[in-house]
TORKOL-4160 file (C-alpha; in steps of 0.2 Angstrom, whole numbers, padded with zeros to 4 digits, m for minus):
397
<pt num="1" X="1198" Y="0771" Z="0530"/>
<pt num="2" X="1193" Y="0782" Z="0544"/>
<pt num="3" X="1186" Y="0773" Z="0560"/>
<pt num="4" X="1169" Y="0783" Z="0559"/>
<pt num="5" X="1167" Y="0777" Z="0540"/>
<pt num="6" X="1171" Y="0759" Z="0545"/>
<pt num="7" X="1159" Y="0759" Z="0559"/>
<pt num="8" X="1145" Y="0766" Z="0548"/>
<pt num="9" X="1148" Y="0754" Z="0534"/>
<pt num="10" X="1149" Y="0739" Z="0547"/>
<pt num="11" X="1132" Y="0744" Z="0555"/>
<pt num="12" X="1125" Y="0746" Z="0537"/>
<pt num="13" X="1130" Y="0728" Z="0532"/>
<pt num="14" X="1124" Y="0721" Z="0549"/>
<pt num="15" X="1107" Y="0729" Z="0547"/>
<pt num="16" X="1106" Y="0724" Z="0529"/>
<pt num="17" X="1107" Y="0706" Z="0532"/>
<pt num="18" X="1099" Y="0706" Z="0549"/>
<pt num="19" X="1083" Y="0712" Z="0540"/>
<pt num="20" X="1084" Y="0698" Z="0528"/>
<pt num="21" X="1088" Y="0685" Z="0541"/>
<pt num="22" X="1074" Y="0691" Z="0552"/>
<pt num="23" X="1059" Y="0687" Z="0541"/>
<pt num="24" X="1066" Y="0675" Z="0527"/>
<pt num="25" X="1071" Y="0660" Z="0538"/>
<pt num="26" X="1055" Y="0659" Z="0547"/>
<pt num="27" X="1043" Y="0664" Z="0533"/>
<pt num="28" X="1038" Y="0646" Z="0529"/>
<pt num="29" X="1033" Y="0643" Z="0547"/>
<pt num="30" X="1024" Y="0659" Z="0548"/>
<pt num="31" X="1014" Y="0656" Z="0533"/>
<pt num="32" X="1009" Y="0638" Z="0538"/>
<pt num="33" X="1004" Y="0644" Z="0555"/>
<pt num="34" X="0995" Y="0660" Z="0552"/>
<pt num="35" X="0989" Y="0659" Z="0534"/>
<pt num="36" X="0987" Y="0640" Z="0533"/>
<pt num="37" X="0997" Y="0640" Z="0517"/>
<pt num="38" X="1001" Y="0625" Z="0506"/>
<pt num="39" X="1018" Y="0620" Z="0500"/>
<pt num="40" X="1015" Y="0628" Z="0483"/>
<pt num="41" X="1010" Y="0645" Z="0492"/>
<pt num="42" X="1026" Y="0644" Z="0503"/>
<pt num="43" X="1037" Y="0641" Z="0488"/>
<pt num="44" X="1028" Y="0655" Z="0478"/>
<pt num="45" X="1032" Y="0667" Z="0492"/>
<pt num="46" X="1050" Y="0662" Z="0492"/>
<pt num="47" X="1051" Y="0664" Z="0473"/>
<pt num="48" X="1048" Y="0682" Z="0475"/>
<pt num="49" X="1066" Y="0685" Z="0479"/>
<pt num="50" X="1071" Y="0676" Z="0464"/>
<pt num="51" X="1060" Y="0687" Z="0453"/>
<pt num="52" X="1067" Y="0702" Z="0462"/>
<pt num="53" X="1085" Y="0696" Z="0458"/>
<pt num="54" X="1081" Y="0695" Z="0440"/>
<pt num="55" X="1073" Y="0712" Z="0439"/>
<pt num="56" X="1084" Y="0722" Z="0451"/>
<pt num="57" X="1099" Y="0724" Z="0440"/>
<pt num="58" X="1088" Y="0735" Z="0428"/>
<pt num="59" X="1084" Y="0746" Z="0442"/>
<pt num="60" X="1101" Y="0748" Z="0449"/>
<pt num="61" X="1110" Y="0748" Z="0432"/>
<pt num="62" X="1097" Y="0760" Z="0423"/>
<pt num="63" X="1090" Y="0771" Z="0437"/>
<pt num="64" X="1099" Y="0771" Z="0454"/>
<pt num="65" X="1117" Y="0771" Z="0448"/>
<pt num="66" X="1113" Y="0785" Z="0435"/>
<pt num="67" X="1102" Y="0797" Z="0443"/>
<pt num="68" X="1102" Y="0796" Z="0462"/>
<pt num="69" X="1115" Y="0795" Z="0476"/>
<pt num="70" X="1116" Y="0777" Z="0482"/>
<pt num="71" X="1114" Y="0781" Z="0500"/>
<pt num="72" X="1098" Y="0792" Z="0497"/>
<pt num="73" X="1089" Y="0779" Z="0487"/>
<pt num="74" X="1094" Y="0765" Z="0498"/>
<pt num="75" X="1087" Y="0775" Z="0513"/>
<pt num="76" X="1070" Y="0778" Z="0504"/>
<pt num="77" X="1069" Y="0759" Z="0499"/>
<pt num="78" X="1072" Y="0753" Z="0517"/>
<pt num="79" X="1059" Y="0765" Z="0524"/>
<pt num="80" X="1046" Y="0760" Z="0512"/>
<pt num="81" X="1051" Y="0742" Z="0515"/>
<pt num="82" X="1049" Y="0744" Z="0534"/>
<pt num="83" X="1031" Y="0749" Z="0531"/>
<pt num="84" X="1028" Y="0734" Z="0520"/>
<pt num="85" X="1036" Y="0722" Z="0533"/>
<pt num="86" X="1024" Y="0728" Z="0546"/>
<pt num="87" X="1009" Y="0727" Z="0534"/>
<pt num="88" X="1013" Y="0709" Z="0531"/>
<pt num="89" X="1008" Y="0705" Z="0549"/>
<pt num="90" X="0990" Y="0712" Z="0545"/>
<pt num="91" X="0987" Y="0701" Z="0530"/>
<pt num="92" X="0977" Y="0685" Z="0531"/>
<pt num="93" X="0975" Y="0681" Z="0513"/>
<pt num="94" X="0988" Y="0671" Z="0504"/>
<pt num="95" X="0987" Y="0679" Z="0487"/>
<pt num="96" X="0988" Y="0697" Z="0495"/>
<pt num="97" X="1003" Y="0691" Z="0505"/>
<pt num="98" X="1012" Y="0684" Z="0490"/>
<pt num="99" X="1010" Y="0701" Z="0481"/>
<pt num="100" X="1016" Y="0710" Z="0496"/>
<pt num="101" X="1032" Y="0699" Z="0497"/>
<pt num="102" X="1035" Y="0702" Z="0478"/>
<pt num="103" X="1034" Y="0721" Z="0480"/>
<pt num="104" X="1044" Y="0721" Z="0496"/>
<pt num="105" X="1058" Y="0710" Z="0487"/>
<pt num="106" X="1058" Y="0722" Z="0472"/>
<pt num="107" X="1062" Y="0735" Z="0485"/>
<pt num="108" X="1075" Y="0725" Z="0495"/>
<pt num="109" X="1086" Y="0716" Z="0483"/>
<pt num="110" X="1092" Y="0732" Z="0475"/>
<pt num="111" X="1098" Y="0738" Z="0492"/>
<pt num="112" X="1111" Y="0724" Z="0492"/>
<pt num="113" X="1120" Y="0730" Z="0476"/>
<pt num="114" X="1118" Y="0748" Z="0483"/>
<pt num="115" X="1126" Y="0744" Z="0500"/>
<pt num="116" X="1140" Y="0736" Z="0491"/>
<pt num="117" X="1143" Y="0751" Z="0480"/>
<pt num="118" X="1143" Y="0763" Z="0495"/>
<pt num="119" X="1156" Y="0752" Z="0503"/>
<pt num="120" X="1167" Y="0750" Z="0488"/>
<pt num="121" X="1167" Y="0769" Z="0485"/>
<pt num="122" X="1176" Y="0771" Z="0502"/>
<pt num="123" X="1189" Y="0758" Z="0499"/>
<pt num="124" X="1207" Y="0761" Z="0493"/>
<pt num="125" X="1210" Y="0742" Z="0492"/>
<pt num="126" X="1193" Y="0733" Z="0490"/>
<pt num="127" X="1201" Y="0716" Z="0489"/>
<pt num="128" X="1208" Y="0718" Z="0507"/>
<pt num="129" X="1195" Y="0729" Z="0515"/>
<pt num="130" X="1178" Y="0723" Z="0509"/>
<pt num="131" X="1179" Y="0706" Z="0518"/>
<pt num="132" X="1181" Y="0715" Z="0534"/>
<pt num="133" X="1165" Y="0725" Z="0530"/>
<pt num="134" X="1155" Y="0711" Z="0522"/>
<pt num="135" X="1158" Y="0699" Z="0537"/>
<pt num="136" X="1146" Y="0710" Z="0547"/>
<pt num="137" X="1132" Y="0705" Z="0535"/>
<pt num="138" X="1134" Y="0687" Z="0540"/>
<pt num="139" X="1135" Y="0693" Z="0558"/>
<pt num="140" X="1118" Y="0702" Z="0556"/>
<pt num="141" X="1110" Y="0686" Z="0550"/>
<pt num="142" X="1117" Y="0677" Z="0565"/>
<pt num="143" X="1111" Y="0690" Z="0577"/>
<pt num="144" X="1094" Y="0690" Z="0569"/>
<pt num="145" X="1092" Y="0671" Z="0572"/>
<pt num="146" X="1099" Y="0672" Z="0590"/>
<pt num="147" X="1087" Y="0686" Z="0594"/>
<pt num="148" X="1072" Y="0676" Z="0587"/>
<pt num="149" X="1077" Y="0662" Z="0598"/>
<pt num="150" X="1081" Y="0672" Z="0614"/>
<pt num="151" X="1064" Y="0681" Z="0612"/>
<pt num="152" X="1054" Y="0666" Z="0608"/>
<pt num="153" X="1045" Y="0674" Z="0594"/>
<pt num="154" X="1049" Y="0661" Z="0580"/>
<pt num="155" X="1031" Y="0656" Z="0578"/>
<pt num="156" X="1024" Y="0674" Z="0580"/>
<pt num="157" X="1022" Y="0689" Z="0568"/>
<pt num="158" X="1035" Y="0698" Z="0579"/>
<pt num="159" X="1049" Y="0692" Z="0568"/>
<pt num="160" X="1042" Y="0703" Z="0554"/>
<pt num="161" X="1040" Y="0718" Z="0566"/>
<pt num="162" X="1058" Y="0715" Z="0571"/>
<pt num="163" X="1063" Y="0716" Z="0553"/>
<pt num="164" X="1052" Y="0731" Z="0550"/>
<pt num="165" X="1061" Y="0740" Z="0565"/>
<pt num="166" X="1078" Y="0736" Z="0558"/>
<pt num="167" X="1073" Y="0742" Z="0540"/>
<pt num="168" X="1067" Y="0758" Z="0547"/>
<pt num="169" X="1083" Y="0760" Z="0557"/>
<pt num="170" X="1094" Y="0757" Z="0541"/>
<pt num="171" X="1083" Y="0768" Z="0531"/>
<pt num="172" X="1087" Y="0783" Z="0543"/>
<pt num="173" X="1105" Y="0778" Z="0544"/>
<pt num="174" X="1107" Y="0777" Z="0526"/>
<pt num="175" X="1105" Y="0796" Z="0524"/>
<pt num="176" X="1121" Y="0799" Z="0535"/>
<pt num="177" X="1131" Y="0786" Z="0526"/>
<pt num="178" X="1146" Y="0792" Z="0515"/>
<pt num="179" X="1140" Y="0801" Z="0500"/>
<pt num="180" X="1140" Y="0790" Z="0484"/>
<pt num="181" X="1135" Y="0801" Z="0470"/>
<pt num="182" X="1126" Y="0794" Z="0454"/>
<pt num="183" X="1138" Y="0788" Z="0440"/>
<pt num="184" X="1128" Y="0796" Z="0426"/>
<pt num="185" X="1125" Y="0788" Z="0410"/>
<pt num="186" X="1137" Y="0774" Z="0406"/>
<pt num="187" X="1139" Y="0761" Z="0392"/>
<pt num="188" X="1137" Y="0747" Z="0405"/>
<pt num="189" X="1121" Y="0750" Z="0414"/>
<pt num="190" X="1110" Y="0735" Z="0416"/>
<pt num="191" X="1119" Y="0725" Z="0403"/>
<pt num="192" X="1134" Y="0723" Z="0414"/>
<pt num="193" X="1123" Y="0719" Z="0429"/>
<pt num="194" X="1114" Y="0705" Z="0419"/>
<pt num="195" X="1130" Y="0699" Z="0412"/>
<pt num="196" X="1126" Y="0699" Z="0394"/>
<pt num="197" X="1144" Y="0704" Z="0390"/>
<pt num="198" X="1149" Y="0688" Z="0398"/>
<pt num="199" X="1140" Y="0676" Z="0385"/>
<pt num="200" X="1157" Y="0673" Z="0377"/>
<pt num="201" X="1160" Y="0662" Z="0392"/>
<pt num="202" X="1148" Y="0649" Z="0385"/>
<pt num="203" X="1160" Y="0645" Z="0371"/>
<pt num="204" X="1171" Y="0637" Z="0385"/>
<pt num="205" X="1164" Y="0620" Z="0387"/>
<pt num="206" X="1170" Y="0617" Z="0405"/>
<pt num="207" X="1162" Y="0633" Z="0411"/>
<pt num="208" X="1146" Y="0629" Z="0401"/>
<pt num="209" X="1145" Y="0613" Z="0410"/>
<pt num="210" X="1148" Y="0621" Z="0427"/>
<pt num="211" X="1135" Y="0635" Z="0423"/>
<pt num="212" X="1121" Y="0622" Z="0420"/>
<pt num="213" X="1126" Y="0613" Z="0436"/>
<pt num="214" X="1125" Y="0629" Z="0446"/>
<pt num="215" X="1107" Y="0632" Z="0440"/>
<pt num="216" X="1102" Y="0614" Z="0444"/>
<pt num="217" X="1110" Y="0614" Z="0461"/>
<pt num="218" X="1099" Y="0629" Z="0466"/>
<pt num="219" X="1084" Y="0617" Z="0466"/>
<pt num="220" X="1090" Y="0607" Z="0482"/>
<pt num="221" X="1096" Y="0624" Z="0489"/>
<pt num="222" X="1078" Y="0630" Z="0488"/>
<pt num="223" X="1071" Y="0616" Z="0498"/>
<pt num="224" X="1082" Y="0621" Z="0513"/>
<pt num="225" X="1078" Y="0640" Z="0512"/>
<pt num="226" X="1060" Y="0637" Z="0510"/>
<pt num="227" X="1056" Y="0622" Z="0521"/>
<pt num="228" X="1070" Y="0618" Z="0533"/>
<pt num="229" X="1063" Y="0630" Z="0547"/>
<pt num="230" X="1046" Y="0623" Z="0545"/>
<pt num="231" X="1052" Y="0605" Z="0546"/>
<pt num="232" X="1063" Y="0608" Z="0561"/>
<pt num="233" X="1049" Y="0615" Z="0570"/>
<pt num="234" X="1036" Y="0602" Z="0566"/>
<pt num="235" X="1048" Y="0587" Z="0571"/>
<pt num="236" X="1050" Y="0595" Z="0588"/>
<pt num="237" X="1067" Y="0605" Z="0588"/>
<pt num="238" X="1065" Y="0619" Z="0600"/>
<pt num="239" X="1071" Y="0636" Z="0595"/>
<pt num="240" X="1074" Y="0630" Z="0577"/>
<pt num="241" X="1078" Y="0648" Z="0570"/>
<pt num="242" X="1091" Y="0650" Z="0584"/>
<pt num="243" X="1099" Y="0633" Z="0580"/>
<pt num="244" X="1099" Y="0637" Z="0562"/>
<pt num="245" X="1112" Y="0651" Z="0564"/>
<pt num="246" X="1125" Y="0637" Z="0566"/>
<pt num="247" X="1123" Y="0636" Z="0547"/>
<pt num="248" X="1129" Y="0654" Z="0546"/>
<pt num="249" X="1143" Y="0651" Z="0558"/>
<pt num="250" X="1149" Y="0636" Z="0548"/>
<pt num="251" X="1148" Y="0647" Z="0532"/>
<pt num="252" X="1159" Y="0660" Z="0541"/>
<pt num="253" X="1172" Y="0647" Z="0546"/>
<pt num="254" X="1173" Y="0637" Z="0530"/>
<pt num="255" X="1175" Y="0652" Z="0519"/>
<pt num="256" X="1192" Y="0655" Z="0527"/>
<pt num="257" X="1198" Y="0638" Z="0520"/>
<pt num="258" X="1192" Y="0642" Z="0502"/>
<pt num="259" X="1207" Y="0652" Z="0496"/>
<pt num="260" X="1219" Y="0638" Z="0501"/>
<pt num="261" X="1209" Y="0624" Z="0495"/>
<pt num="262" X="1205" Y="0632" Z="0478"/>
<pt num="263" X="1223" Y="0632" Z="0474"/>
<pt num="264" X="1228" Y="0615" Z="0482"/>
<pt num="265" X="1214" Y="0603" Z="0477"/>
<pt num="266" X="1207" Y="0612" Z="0462"/>
<pt num="267" X="1190" Y="0619" Z="0457"/>
<pt num="268" X="1182" Y="0602" Z="0452"/>
<pt num="269" X="1186" Y="0593" Z="0469"/>
<pt num="270" X="1179" Y="0609" Z="0478"/>
<pt num="271" X="1163" Y="0609" Z="0469"/>
<pt num="272" X="1161" Y="0590" Z="0471"/>
<pt num="273" X="1163" Y="0592" Z="0490"/>
<pt num="274" X="1150" Y="0605" Z="0490"/>
<pt num="275" X="1138" Y="0594" Z="0480"/>
<pt num="276" X="1142" Y="0579" Z="0491"/>
<pt num="277" X="1137" Y="0590" Z="0506"/>
<pt num="278" X="1120" Y="0593" Z="0499"/>
<pt num="279" X="1117" Y="0575" Z="0497"/>
<pt num="280" X="1123" Y="0571" Z="0515"/>
<pt num="281" X="1113" Y="0586" Z="0522"/>
<pt num="282" X="1096" Y="0579" Z="0515"/>
<pt num="283" X="1100" Y="0561" Z="0520"/>
<pt num="284" X="1102" Y="0568" Z="0538"/>
<pt num="285" X="1086" Y="0578" Z="0537"/>
<pt num="286" X="1077" Y="0562" Z="0530"/>
<pt num="287" X="1081" Y="0551" Z="0544"/>
<pt num="288" X="1084" Y="0564" Z="0558"/>
<pt num="289" X="1071" Y="0567" Z="0572"/>
<pt num="290" X="1070" Y="0576" Z="0589"/>
<pt num="291" X="1075" Y="0560" Z="0599"/>
<pt num="292" X="1089" Y="0548" Z="0596"/>
<pt num="293" X="1094" Y="0556" Z="0579"/>
<pt num="294" X="1094" Y="0574" Z="0584"/>
<pt num="295" X="1112" Y="0574" Z="0579"/>
<pt num="296" X="1107" Y="0572" Z="0561"/>
<pt num="297" X="1097" Y="0588" Z="0562"/>
<pt num="298" X="1112" Y="0597" Z="0569"/>
<pt num="299" X="1123" Y="0590" Z="0556"/>
<pt num="300" X="1111" Y="0595" Z="0542"/>
<pt num="301" X="1112" Y="0613" Z="0548"/>
<pt num="302" X="1130" Y="0614" Z="0551"/>
<pt num="303" X="1134" Y="0607" Z="0533"/>
<pt num="304" X="1127" Y="0623" Z="0526"/>
<pt num="305" X="1145" Y="0630" Z="0527"/>
<pt num="306" X="1151" Y="0617" Z="0515"/>
<pt num="307" X="1135" Y="0617" Z="0504"/>
<pt num="308" X="1136" Y="0635" Z="0501"/>
<pt num="309" X="1154" Y="0640" Z="0502"/>
<pt num="310" X="1161" Y="0625" Z="0492"/>
<pt num="311" X="1149" Y="0628" Z="0478"/>
<pt num="312" X="1143" Y="0645" Z="0477"/>
<pt num="313" X="1158" Y="0655" Z="0484"/>
<pt num="314" X="1170" Y="0644" Z="0474"/>
<pt num="315" X="1158" Y="0646" Z="0459"/>
<pt num="316" X="1161" Y="0665" Z="0460"/>
<pt num="317" X="1180" Y="0663" Z="0461"/>
<pt num="318" X="1180" Y="0651" Z="0446"/>
<pt num="319" X="1169" Y="0663" Z="0436"/>
<pt num="320" X="1181" Y="0677" Z="0440"/>
<pt num="321" X="1196" Y="0667" Z="0435"/>
<pt num="322" X="1187" Y="0662" Z="0419"/>
<pt num="323" X="1181" Y="0679" Z="0414"/>
<pt num="324" X="1197" Y="0689" Z="0417"/>
<pt num="325" X="1198" Y="0707" Z="0421"/>
<pt num="326" X="1188" Y="0714" Z="0406"/>
<pt num="327" X="1172" Y="0705" Z="0409"/>
<pt num="328" X="1173" Y="0700" Z="0427"/>
<pt num="329" X="1159" Y="0711" Z="0433"/>
<pt num="330" X="1147" Y="0706" Z="0419"/>
<pt num="331" X="1152" Y="0688" Z="0422"/>
<pt num="332" X="1147" Y="0689" Z="0441"/>
<pt num="333" X="1131" Y="0698" Z="0436"/>
<pt num="334" X="1127" Y="0683" Z="0424"/>
<pt num="335" X="1131" Y="0670" Z="0438"/>
<pt num="336" X="1120" Y="0679" Z="0450"/>
<pt num="337" X="1106" Y="0681" Z="0438"/>
<pt num="338" X="1106" Y="0663" Z="0433"/>
<pt num="339" X="1108" Y="0655" Z="0451"/>
<pt num="340" X="1099" Y="0667" Z="0463"/>
<pt num="341" X="1087" Y="0672" Z="0449"/>
<pt num="342" X="1083" Y="0658" Z="0437"/>
<pt num="343" X="1089" Y="0643" Z="0447"/>
<pt num="344" X="1080" Y="0649" Z="0463"/>
<pt num="345" X="1064" Y="0653" Z="0454"/>
<pt num="346" X="1063" Y="0635" Z="0447"/>
<pt num="347" X="1068" Y="0628" Z="0464"/>
<pt num="348" X="1056" Y="0637" Z="0475"/>
<pt num="349" X="1041" Y="0632" Z="0464"/>
<pt num="350" X="1047" Y="0614" Z="0462"/>
<pt num="351" X="1050" Y="0613" Z="0481"/>
<pt num="352" X="1033" Y="0619" Z="0484"/>
<pt num="353" X="1024" Y="0607" Z="0472"/>
<pt num="354" X="1035" Y="0592" Z="0479"/>
<pt num="355" X="1030" Y="0597" Z="0497"/>
<pt num="356" X="1012" Y="0597" Z="0493"/>
<pt num="357" X="1013" Y="0580" Z="0483"/>
<pt num="358" X="1020" Y="0572" Z="0499"/>
<pt num="359" X="1007" Y="0579" Z="0510"/>
<pt num="360" X="0994" Y="0567" Z="0516"/>
<pt num="361" X="0979" Y="0572" Z="0526"/>
<pt num="362" X="0988" Y="0588" Z="0531"/>
<pt num="363" X="1004" Y="0579" Z="0536"/>
<pt num="364" X="1020" Y="0582" Z="0527"/>
<pt num="365" X="1030" Y="0565" Z="0523"/>
<pt num="366" X="1047" Y="0573" Z="0527"/>
<pt num="367" X="1057" Y="0558" Z="0523"/>
<pt num="368" X="1050" Y="0557" Z="0505"/>
<pt num="369" X="1051" Y="0576" Z="0503"/>
<pt num="370" X="1070" Y="0577" Z="0508"/>
<pt num="371" X="1074" Y="0562" Z="0497"/>
<pt num="372" X="1069" Y="0572" Z="0482"/>
<pt num="373" X="1083" Y="0586" Z="0483"/>
<pt num="374" X="1095" Y="0572" Z="0488"/>
<pt num="375" X="1091" Y="0563" Z="0472"/>
<pt num="376" X="1093" Y="0579" Z="0462"/>
<pt num="377" X="1110" Y="0583" Z="0470"/>
<pt num="378" X="1116" Y="0565" Z="0466"/>
<pt num="379" X="1110" Y="0568" Z="0448"/>
<pt num="380" X="1119" Y="0585" Z="0446"/>
<pt num="381" X="1135" Y="0577" Z="0454"/>
<pt num="382" X="1135" Y="0563" Z="0442"/>
<pt num="383" X="1133" Y="0575" Z="0427"/>
<pt num="384" X="1147" Y="0585" Z="0434"/>
<pt num="385" X="1159" Y="0571" Z="0436"/>
<pt num="386" X="1156" Y="0564" Z="0419"/>
<pt num="387" X="1156" Y="0580" Z="0409"/>
<pt num="388" X="1166" Y="0593" Z="0418"/>
<pt num="389" X="1184" Y="0593" Z="0412"/>
<pt num="390" X="1195" Y="0608" Z="0418"/>
<pt num="391" X="1213" Y="0611" Z="0417"/>
<pt num="392" X="1223" Y="0612" Z="0433"/>
<pt num="393" X="1228" Y="0630" Z="0428"/>
<pt num="394" X="1212" Y="0640" Z="0425"/>
<pt num="395" X="1214" Y="0652" Z="0411"/>
<pt num="396" X="1202" Y="0666" Z="0406"/>
<pt num="397" X="1192" Y="0664" Z="0390"/>
């Protein structure tokens, strides 16, 4: 790969995830501060990305991939997205804000698949080259959090304006990215993206048990994404968004250990480590505070690397090994649809209802709130321990 191409793709990935990290982490705090939103309203706004995750495969598989060059349609989507992100700062009604986030998410989520397609098209050895490009996405999320903290804009509309500027920049950049022409009509289309070809995996009992657990574990995940930043700000942690980038740093560090651990301790132990980290994180949040137990808040943030990598990244690897070469793309599409789509949709709404249930006279009872995802994670882990039986050597279905 030529250095100029590597540079363009790296900047593309950095901006792609910078945009997401700039508005997504602090949206709950923004809605609570400027829209006086309830927990249900915050959860509903976060569910928008789950809805988009379920719908975007149709767009990518049936429209974008077939009729348009990927870089051109990605540029158009980001330019429109920039306008919507700016418009978000002018809205004062929760219902209007929700629908704007839904529309924006429907525009943004396809760009993740499109950016991956643009990158893969330029690679002779994707398995070796793609991680070096994708790591700039994690870096982009970290830079967004760092800038929010350094600029002191966490509790202001400027986080959205910063995301809008980055979206406009990526929109312009997209038009000079390497050409990725449309694939034309294919037999795969949206069915591969949605993973319907991978339903055969459900005949395998260990994978079916894992698949159900993966959907259920998205419920505690939703509590973190939707309410961690609001919680940390309310309990008195300064520059909470800046501190939360420690979670992404942790994610980048622990992902390096996954290939070794996957083969040495096995998939079941890795998945159990991930679930145990979810339980521990929410216990830390339940008892953490900005005084003597500040270390618990930091520990809950840093555990993100184990929580995410040891379950979801391991889950993608397990899914690929189970699926084999023929249906691996469909299987990954199915796993994404089920977790970031169905699971997160359930989780975002449930976390919102739970937060409102434990809000008394306008004050969130955070200890009780964080116990709920901890209990769910315990239940999922017990279910997984008792029912998941996988052979040491994983064989494809």
